[in-house]
C-alpha positions, 0 to 999 in steps of 0.5 A: 500500500502507498504511504499516507499523504497530506490532502491538498486544498481544492481552492482558495477562500473568497474574501470573508467580507463577501456577502452570502447573497453573492454565492449560491450553495452550489458554488461554495468551494472547499477550503481548509476546515479552520479557514473562513467559510467562502460564503462570507458568514464570518464563521470557519468553514467546518462550522458553516458549509463544511458541515454538509461536506463532512457529512457527505465524506463519512457516508461509506460506500461498502462496495465502491467497485461494484458494477465495474468489470472484474470487481474482485480484481479491482479489490485485489489491486487496491489491497493486495498487489504491489505492482500492477497495471490495467488498461482502462476503457472510457465511455465514448472512447478516449479524448483527443490527445490522450492515447491511453488511460492506465490504472496503476497500483501506485505511482511515484511520490504517491501521486494520485495520477500522472499525465505523461509527456505523450498525453497518456494518463496513469491513475493510481489506485492505492492512494488515500482518498478524501471521502467514503466513496473511493469510486467517486474520488478516483473518478474525480482524479481521472477527469482532472488527469484527462485535461492536465498539462502533459508532463505533470502529476495530478494533485489530490483534492476534496471531491464534490459529493455529487460528482461522477463515479468510475461507473459513470466514466468507464465502459463497463462492458469492456474487459478488465485485464490486470498485468502484475509486474515484478517491479515498478519500472512501468513508471518510466516509459521506454521512450524516456532517456532517464528518470528524475532523481526523485522518481529514481529514488522512489522507484528504488524504494518501491522495488525494495518493498514489493512482495513477489506476486503472481496472478493465477490464470486458471481462476478469477482474482487469485494471487500467489505471493512469496514471503520469507517464511512461507508463500500464500494464496489470496483469492478475492471472491465475489460471492455474498459473504454469508453464503461463502462462509457457509460453503467454506465451513462445509469444505473445512469440516469435510477436510477439503478446504486445503489446496493440497499437501502442506497447504492450509486455509488459515482465514480471510480478509474482508475488503471493499465488501468482498471476502478474501480467503487466504491459504498458507502454502509451503515455501517451495510451492510456486504459482504454477503449482497452485494452478490445478489445486485452485481449479479443483478447489473452485469446483468443490466450492461451487458444489458447496455454494449450491448446497442448501441443507442446514449446517451440521454441528461440525460445520457450524464450529468450522464456520465460527472458526473461520469468522473469528479469523477474519480481518477487515482491510477496508 
């Protein structure tokens, strides 16, 4: 995950002496919480028009990527994968002067987005956001990146509560195909002679911290990763949580929840409204060696999801254990 970065202010306050009648509610810009409200009331922004903005920012959207193609992969790239990119397809096609738009897990110096010299756009997914709707925050950044000056990063800002969401800007009928990278060299285009010293230093730090990760090809949104002590498989699943817990409990009680000898289902994450079961793997088990066991497990899981009999006592105990080993990421 990218480090937290301070939020920038979206605008400068109007004169405190400006009469309120000269500003309509829809025209009140966002300023610092302790600064005078631009409406001219004489009160601080947080005690005036900032109250509505603060209320909107706390309304958490539980599944911000719902309705986008491959929602599970969006969650994986947001929470689990260090270095990855995916082409984005806009409704109505790309604007003139923008040859491509690419989603990236992170960008140098935690920039929210970057308009490259050739006009192409990189949109970062793992940045902190200012509201409870990650999709709306990303859409606002994307819109500003499309019109930014080539060769410049796009700063963060507070997002209007009524702004568009990614679901409004992206072609939801197009595919979403993430490409996992071994490092962050995609930050620097092949045509660039060299990166700035700042970008080079950021690239070196990011590469040193990246956990080797591979996306499985035979099942959806399953990611193998390598750590010093053991390897793991983290699999983002789109099924409703209660049904998925029941199905995993049935398999666990039957002794069929593993991915083979030396592997173990150890628990799950909860991220952006989806569950992410996690398996411990032997350190010698590669991503390629996970492919067939994962495909076999997918078949067993489909059968367990289709079962409608009440859980047995053993299955209820297994379910309780799985529930107790859940960790919420977002």
